[in-house]
C-alpha positions as CSV (number, residue, x, y, z in Angstrom):
1,M,22.1,-30.6,33.6
2,N,23.0,-33.4,31.2
3,P,25.9,-32.3,29.0
4,W,24.2,-34.0,26.0
5,I,21.2,-31.8,26.4
6,N,23.4,-28.7,26.6
7,A,25.2,-29.8,23.5
8,A,22.0,-30.5,21.6
9,G,20.5,-27.2,22.6
10,F,23.7,-25.4,21.4
11,L,23.7,-27.2,18.1
12,A,20.0,-26.5,17.5
13,L,20.5,-22.8,18.3
14,S,23.6,-22.6,16.0
15,A,21.6,-24.3,13.2
16,A,18.7,-21.9,13.6
17,V,21.0,-18.9,13.5
18,T,22.9,-20.2,10.5
19,L,19.6,-20.8,8.6
20,F,18.4,-17.3,9.5
21,L,21.6,-15.6,8.4
22,R,21.5,-17.6,5.1
23,H,17.9,-16.5,4.6
24,R,18.8,-12.9,5.3
25,K,21.7,-13.1,2.8
26,R,19.4,-14.4,0.1
27,R,16.8,-11.8,0.8
28,D,19.3,-9.0,0.8
29,A,20.6,-10.1,-2.6
30,M,17.1,-10.2,-3.9
31,Y,16.3,-6.7,-2.6
32,R,19.5,-5.4,-4.2
33,A,18.4,-6.9,-7.5
34,L,14.9,-5.6,-7.3
35,S,16.1,-2.2,-6.3
36,A,18.0,-1.9,-9.6
37,D,14.6,-1.8,-11.3
38,C,13.4,1.1,-9.2
39,A,16.7,3.0,-9.8
40,A,16.3,2.8,-13.6
41,P,13.1,4.7,-14.3
42,G,14.0,5.0,-18.0
43,Q,13.3,1.3,-18.3
44,L,9.9,1.5,-16.7
45,P,6.7,2.0,-18.7
46,V,5.5,5.5,-19.4
47,I,2.9,6.9,-17.0
48,E,0.5,9.7,-18.1
49,I,-1.4,11.9,-15.8
50,A,-4.7,13.3,-17.0
51,A,-5.4,15.6,-14.0
52,R,-4.9,19.3,-14.8
53,D,-1.7,20.6,-13.3
54,D,-3.0,24.1,-12.6
55,A,-1.6,26.3,-9.8
56,S,-5.0,27.5,-8.6
57,D,-6.3,23.9,-8.5
58,A,-3.2,22.8,-6.6
59,Q,-3.8,25.6,-4.0
60,N,-7.4,24.5,-3.6
61,Y,-6.3,20.9,-3.0
62,A,-3.6,21.9,-0.6
63,A,-6.1,24.0,1.4
64,A,-8.5,21.1,1.5
65,F,-5.8,18.8,2.7
66,G,-4.7,21.3,5.4
67,A,-8.2,21.4,6.7
68,Q,-9.1,17.8,6.6
69,A,-5.8,15.8,6.1
70,L,-7.5,14.2,3.1
71,V,-8.1,15.2,-0.5
72,R,-9.4,13.4,-3.6
73,I,-8.9,14.0,-7.4
74,E,-11.2,12.5,-10.0
75,E,-10.0,11.2,-13.4
76,F,-6.3,11.3,-12.3
77,A,-4.6,8.9,-14.7
78,S,-5.0,8.9,-18.5
79,P,-7.3,6.3,-20.0
80,S,-4.4,4.3,-21.4
81,T,-2.4,4.4,-18.1
82,L,-5.5,3.4,-16.1
83,A,-6.2,0.5,-18.4
84,A,-2.6,-0.8,-18.1
85,L,-2.7,-0.5,-14.3
86,R,-6.1,-2.3,-14.2
87,D,-5.0,-5.1,-16.4
88,E,-1.9,-5.8,-14.3
89,A,-3.9,-5.7,-11.1
90,V,-6.6,-8.1,-12.4
91,S,-4.1,-10.5,-13.9
92,S,-2.2,-10.6,-10.6
93,I,-5.2,-11.8,-8.5
94,P,-4.0,-15.5,-8.5
95,W,-0.7,-14.4,-6.9
96,M,-2.4,-12.3,-4.2
97,E,-2.1,-13.3,-0.5
98,H,-5.4,-13.9,1.3
99,S,-5.7,-12.7,4.9
100,C,-8.4,-12.9,7.4
101,L,-8.4,-11.4,10.9
102,P,-11.8,-12.0,12.6
103,L,-13.6,-8.7,13.4
104,H,-10.9,-6.6,11.7
105,K,-10.2,-7.5,8.0
106,R,-10.5,-9.9,5.2
107,G,-9.2,-9.5,1.7
108,N,-6.4,-10.1,-0.8
109,T,-3.1,-8.2,-1.2
110,L,-0.3,-8.2,-3.8
111,S,2.9,-7.1,-2.0
112,Y,5.5,-4.6,-3.2
113,E,7.9,-7.5,-3.9
114,N,5.4,-9.2,-6.2
115,I,4.5,-5.9,-7.9
116,L,8.2,-5.6,-8.8
117,R,8.0,-9.0,-10.5
118,R,4.5,-8.8,-12.1
119,A,3.2,-5.2,-12.4
120,P,5.7,-2.8,-14.1
121,H,3.1,-0.1,-14.7
122,C,2.1,-0.1,-11.1
123,L,5.8,0.2,-10.1
124,S,6.3,3.0,-12.6
125,F,3.2,4.9,-11.3
126,Y,4.5,4.8,-7.7
127,H,8.0,6.1,-8.7
128,N,6.7,8.5,-11.3
129,P,8.0,12.1,-10.5
130,S,4.7,13.6,-11.6
131,V,2.7,11.5,-9.1
132,Q,5.2,12.4,-6.3
133,H,4.9,16.1,-7.4
134,W,1.1,15.9,-7.0
135,V,1.3,14.3,-3.6
136,S,3.9,16.9,-2.4
137,A,1.8,19.8,-3.7
138,M,-1.3,18.5,-2.0
139,T,0.3,17.7,1.3
140,G,2.6,20.7,1.4
141,A,5.6,18.5,2.1
142,A,8.2,17.0,-0.2
143,V,7.7,13.3,-0.2
144,L,9.7,10.2,-1.1
145,P,8.8,6.5,-1.6
146,T,9.0,4.4,1.5
147,P,11.5,1.5,1.6
148,L,11.4,-1.6,-0.6
149,R,11.6,-3.9,2.4
150,D,8.2,-2.4,3.5
151,Q,5.8,-4.7,1.6
152,S,3.1,-2.2,2.1
153,S,5.0,0.7,0.5
154,L,3.3,-0.3,-2.7
155,S,0.6,-2.9,-2.8
156,I,-2.6,-3.8,-4.6
157,L,-5.7,-4.4,-2.4
158,C,-8.4,-6.5,-3.7
159,Y,-11.9,-7.0,-2.2
160,R,-13.7,-9.6,-4.3
161,D,-15.6,-12.0,-2.0
162,A,-18.8,-11.1,-0.2
163,G,-17.8,-9.7,3.2
164,D,-14.3,-8.6,2.3
165,H,-13.5,-5.5,4.4
166,I,-11.1,-3.7,6.8
167,N,-12.5,-2.2,10.0
168,W,-11.8,1.1,11.5
169,H,-8.0,1.8,11.8
170,Y,-5.2,4.3,11.4
171,D,-2.3,3.9,9.1
172,H,0.3,4.2,11.8
173,N,3.5,6.0,11.0
174,F,6.7,4.1,11.8
175,Y,9.1,6.5,9.9
176,R,10.9,9.6,11.1
177,G,9.0,11.9,8.7
178,R,5.3,12.5,8.0
179,H,3.7,9.6,6.4
180,F,0.9,9.7,3.7
181,T,-1.4,7.1,2.2
182,V,-2.3,7.4,-1.5
183,L,-5.0,5.3,-3.1
184,L,-5.9,5.0,-6.8
185,S,-9.1,3.2,-7.5
186,L,-8.6,0.8,-10.4
187,V,-11.8,-1.2,-10.2
188,N,-15.0,-0.4,-8.3
189,R,-17.9,-2.5,-9.7
190,A,-20.9,-4.5,-8.6
191,R,-22.1,-7.5,-10.5
192,G,-25.2,-5.8,-11.8
193,G,-23.5,-2.5,-12.7
194,G,-22.7,0.6,-10.7
195,P,-20.2,0.8,-7.8
196,S,-19.5,-2.0,-5.4
197,A,-21.1,-2.0,-1.9
198,S,-17.6,-1.5,-0.4
199,R,-17.0,2.1,0.5
200,L,-14.1,4.0,1.9
201,E,-15.2,5.9,5.0
202,R,-13.5,8.3,7.3
203,Q,-14.6,9.0,10.9
204,R,-15.6,12.6,11.6
205,C,-14.8,14.4,14.8
206,D,-18.3,13.7,16.0
207,G,-17.9,10.0,15.5
208,T,-20.1,9.7,12.4
209,A,-18.9,8.2,9.2
210,E,-18.3,10.1,6.0
211,T,-18.1,8.3,2.7
212,I,-15.2,9.2,0.4
213,D,-16.1,8.7,-3.3
214,T,-13.6,6.2,-4.7
215,S,-15.0,5.9,-8.2
216,E,-12.7,4.4,-10.7
217,N,-9.6,6.5,-11.5
218,T,-10.0,8.6,-8.3
219,L,-6.9,9.4,-6.4
220,V,-7.3,9.8,-2.6
221,V,-4.4,11.2,-0.5
222,F,-4.6,11.3,3.3
223,E,-2.4,11.4,6.4
224,G,-3.2,7.9,7.8
225,A,-2.0,8.7,11.3
226,R,-4.6,11.5,11.6
227,V,-7.5,10.0,9.6
228,R,-9.4,7.0,11.1
229,H,-10.9,5.1,8.2
230,R,-12.3,1.8,7.0
231,A,-13.5,-0.1,3.9
232,T,-17.0,-1.5,4.4
233,A,-17.9,-5.0,3.3
234,T,-18.3,-6.1,-0.3
235,A,-21.5,-7.7,-1.5
236,D,-21.7,-10.9,-3.6
237,G,-20.3,-10.2,-7.1
238,D,-18.5,-7.0,-6.2
239,L,-14.9,-6.3,-7.3
240,R,-13.0,-3.4,-5.8
241,I,-9.2,-3.1,-6.5
242,I,-7.1,-0.3,-5.1
243,L,-3.5,0.6,-5.9
244,S,-2.2,1.5,-2.4
245,M,1.0,3.6,-2.0
246,T,2.8,5.2,0.9
247,Y,5.1,8.2,0.8
248,C,7.1,9.8,3.5
249,T,9.0,13.1,4.1
250,D,11.8,11.1,5.8
251,P,11.7,7.3,5.2
252,R,14.4,6.5,7.7
253,I,13.3,4.0,10.4
254,G,14.8,2.7,13.6
255,S,15.2,-1.0,14.5
256,F,12.5,-1.0,17.2
257,R,9.9,0.7,14.9
258,E,11.0,-1.6,12.0
259,A,10.2,-4.6,14.2
260,I,6.7,-3.2,15.1
261,R,6.1,-2.4,11.4
262,R,6.8,-6.0,10.6
263,V,4.3,-7.2,13.2
264,K,1.7,-4.9,11.7
265,D,2.3,-6.4,8.2
266,T,1.5,-9.9,9.4
267,A,-2.1,-8.8,9.1
268,F,-1.6,-8.7,5.3
269,Y,1.2,-11.1,4.6
270,G,1.2,-13.6,7.4
271,I,4.1,-14.7,9.5
272,R,6.6,-14.2,6.7
273,A,6.4,-10.5,7.2
274,L,8.5,-11.0,10.4
275,R,11.5,-12.5,8.6
276,D,11.3,-11.2,5.0
């Protein structure tokens, strides 16, 4: 083979590796800086929980979760906390990433990274000890936040254009411990009043669909690897915004599963999920 071709190929490969390593160095520095915000909860906004922390209620929720791997709590956050979360989510719409996978999903997402930059109340809610206490009590397992590098650890999902949806799927678990999805409904409105046409549905054992009420300020906790679910399509004028959180009993992850997780996240964040 022509030695000039060999040399050009070597130089191109070396340049690509150098650029990738520089990119990783910049991203690592950025994650370290952003992690400092998560490690300083005293600097985050105060979060107030309105749901009654009663032992008998907690036992009922835990029993329901044990039977169905899903439970919901109405009026979870205080009015002031809900208003702050909602305001941050709505004001962040211009910075959301639009994704469309034909026959599977269409919608808009604000990633964990951008929440760290733009939505301090949402960040504080995710890391709030009381919220984690509730999730642990309902699932019967002590939970922790999933890693900052997982852009879906904390995200805002927005369905605002007619036909926005996500089809039947599981929230696959890539971590060593059990993995739970937690959704707080911030906005669920139709143009003419009432809830949007978009509904959260789970698939029953007999294959039929069960609607899960996601009225505003409803918290839904489920084990995504066990619950097949979907969000049906929005109608014209609908707005449905969800604060989506994931918690895990052991958030460690191996290199192979990390690579698969990144491939999955391309459905929400595009090709950048593979490198960021």
